[in-house]
C-alpha positions in Angstrom: 87.3 -22.1 -70.5 86.3 -23.5 -73.9 83.7 -26.1 -74.6 86.4 -28.7 -75.2 87.8 -28.2 -71.7 84.3 -28.3 -70.2 83.7 -31.6 -71.8 86.8 -33.1 -70.2 85.8 -31.7 -66.9 82.3 -33.2 -67.1 83.7 -36.6 -68.0 86.3 -36.4 -65.2 83.5 -35.5 -62.7 81.4 -38.5 -64.0 84.4 -40.7 -63.6 84.8 -39.6 -60.0 81.1 -40.1 -59.2 80.5 -43.4 -60.9 83.9 -44.9 -61.5 86.1 -47.5 -59.8 89.8 -48.3 -60.5 89.7 -51.3 -62.7 89.7 -52.4 -66.3 86.6 -51.8 -68.4 86.0 -48.3 -66.9 84.2 -46.9 -69.9 81.7 -49.9 -69.8 81.2 -49.5 -66.1 80.7 -45.7 -66.2 78.5 -45.8 -69.3 76.2 -48.4 -67.8 75.9 -46.7 -64.4 75.3 -43.3 -66.0 72.6 -44.9 -68.3 70.9 -46.5 -65.3 71.0 -43.2 -63.3 69.7 -41.0 -66.1 67.7 -43.2 -68.6 64.0 -43.3 -68.3 63.6 -46.5 -70.4 65.8 -49.1 -72.1 66.0 -47.1 -75.4 67.1 -44.0 -73.6 69.6 -46.0 -71.5 71.0 -47.6 -74.6 71.4 -44.2 -76.2 73.1 -42.7 -73.1 75.4 -45.8 -72.9 76.5 -45.5 -76.5 77.0 -41.8 -76.4 79.0 -41.8 -73.2 81.3 -44.5 -74.6 82.0 -42.4 -77.6 82.7 -39.4 -75.4 84.9 -41.3 -73.0 86.9 -42.8 -75.9 87.3 -39.3 -77.3 88.5 -38.1 -73.9 91.0 -41.0 -73.7 92.4 -40.2 -77.1 93.0 -36.6 -76.0 94.4 -37.4 -72.6 96.6 -40.3 -73.7 97.8 -38.6 -77.0 96.2 -40.7 -79.7 
């Protein structure tokens, strides 16, 4: 498995752990992940922003953009 596939698998796992089926899933996932992993607000903001970028990247691939 290459690193690209691994990235998709990690995001799918996070989606399964923290997600719900509704609109705004990337916002929900990124905020929950940031709260679970961030030690302070700056770290949570960084995690939130990075995860949104990764999730959007994943969506572009999965949905063919």
